[in-house]
C-alpha positions in Angstrom: 159.7 91.2 -5.9 156.7 89.0 -6.2 155.5 85.5 -6.5 153.6 83.9 -9.4 152.4 80.3 -9.6 152.4 78.7 -13.0 150.7 75.4 -13.9 153.5 72.8 -13.9 152.3 71.8 -17.4 150.4 74.4 -19.4 146.8 73.0 -19.7 146.7 73.9 -23.5 149.8 71.8 -24.1 148.7 69.0 -21.8 145.5 68.7 -23.8 147.2 68.8 -27.1 146.0 72.2 -28.3 149.4 73.7 -28.4 152.7 72.2 -29.5 155.3 72.2 -26.7 158.1 74.8 -27.2 155.9 77.0 -29.4 155.0 80.5 -28.1 151.5 80.4 -26.6 149.1 83.1 -27.7 146.5 83.0 -24.9 144.1 85.4 -26.7 144.0 83.2 -29.8 143.6 80.0 -27.7 140.7 81.5 -25.8 139.0 82.8 -29.0 139.3 79.3 -30.5 137.9 77.6 -27.3 141.2 75.8 -27.0 142.1 77.1 -23.5 141.3 74.6 -20.7 141.7 77.4 -18.1 139.1 79.6 -19.9 136.6 76.7 -20.2 136.9 75.8 -16.5 137.9 79.0 -14.7 137.3 81.8 -17.2 133.8 82.6 -15.8 134.9 82.6 -12.2 135.4 85.9 -10.6 138.1 86.8 -8.1 141.1 85.7 -10.1 144.4 87.4 -9.5 146.5 86.6 -12.5 150.3 86.7 -12.6 152.3 89.8 -13.5 152.5 88.9 -17.2 148.8 88.6 -17.6 148.7 84.9 -18.5 145.2 83.8 -17.4 146.2 80.4 -16.1 148.9 81.9 -13.9 148.0 82.9 -10.3 149.5 85.7 -8.3 150.9 83.6 -5.4 151.7 86.7 -3.4 147.9 87.3 -3.0 147.4 83.7 -2.0 150.1 84.0 0.7 148.5 87.2 1.9 145.3 85.2 2.5 147.2 82.5 4.3 148.9 85.1 6.5 145.6 86.7 7.3 144.3 83.3 8.5 147.5 82.8 10.5 146.8 86.1 12.3 143.7 84.4 13.6 145.4 81.3 14.8 145.2 79.2 11.6 148.9 78.9 11.1 149.0 75.2 10.2 148.6 75.4 6.4 150.0 72.3 4.7 152.1 74.5 2.4 152.3 78.1 1.1 152.1 79.4 -2.4 155.9 79.3 -2.4 155.6 75.5 -2.3 158.0 73.2 -0.7 158.2 70.4 -3.3 160.6 69.6 -6.0 158.8 68.8 -9.3 159.9 66.1 -11.8 161.9 68.7 -13.8 163.8 69.8 -10.7 162.0 73.1 -10.3 160.4 74.3 -7.1 156.6 74.1 -6.8 153.6 72.5 -5.3 152.8 68.9 -6.2 149.3 68.0 -7.3 148.5 66.3 -4.0 149.8 69.3 -2.0 147.6 71.6 -4.2 144.6 69.6 -3.2 145.6 69.5 0.5 146.0 73.3 0.5 142.7 73.7 -1.3 140.9 71.5 1.2 142.6 73.3 4.1 141.5 76.7 2.8 138.0 75.4 2.1 137.7 74.2 5.7 138.4 77.8 6.8 136.1 79.5 4.3 133.7 80.7 7.0 136.5 82.1 9.1 138.0 83.9 6.1 134.7 85.4 5.2 134.4 86.8 8.8 137.8 88.5 8.6 137.7 89.5 4.9 137.9 93.1 3.7 140.6 95.7 3.9 141.5 99.2 2.8 142.2 97.8 -0.6 139.3 95.5 -1.3 135.7 94.9 -0.3 134.6 92.0 1.7 132.8 90.5 -1.3 135.8 90.9 -3.6 138.2 89.3 -1.1 135.9 86.4 -0.5 135.7 85.9 -4.3 139.5 86.0 -4.5 139.7 83.4 -1.7 137.2 81.1 -3.5 139.1 81.5 -6.8 142.4 80.5 -5.1 140.8 77.3 -3.9 139.4 76.5 -7.3 142.7 77.4 -9.0 144.6 75.0 -6.8 142.2 72.2 -7.7 142.4 73.1 -11.4 146.3 73.0 -11.5 146.3 69.8 -9.6 145.1 68.2 -12.8 148.2 69.6 -14.7 151.1 68.5 -12.5 150.6 71.1 -9.7 152.3 74.4 -9.9 155.7 75.8 -10.5 156.7 78.9 -8.6 158.3 81.9 -10.2 159.8 84.9 -8.2 
């Protein structure tokens, strides 16, 4: 079982490029330059997208792995995890916009520590640092769209 984080409100819907309730075709939206994620985050490396390949989703399991790695080095006071601990307006579980920004700031303050402990049998130090930076940027991005819902 995994954990994906989804913008609480899809950016393309929030910005009026996509009617709510209609199937979103990310490939077409990106080609037409109608995808806010692609405009703001598409060029950033290190993204770990959700299991369905939707670009604006984030693989929260990877984010929690990074938080756990920091906890192993004594940084176990993260303001939340990628599981979130908030109830959103629609009653779903998630991370509110303010909590996204708090977690992003907390992670940013620990960037140097993370860089010093990055790397594993599965990824290079450089790739893991890029993924860490992307997680911070993604949290800031979704804070503009109501935070994030969690799906597992």
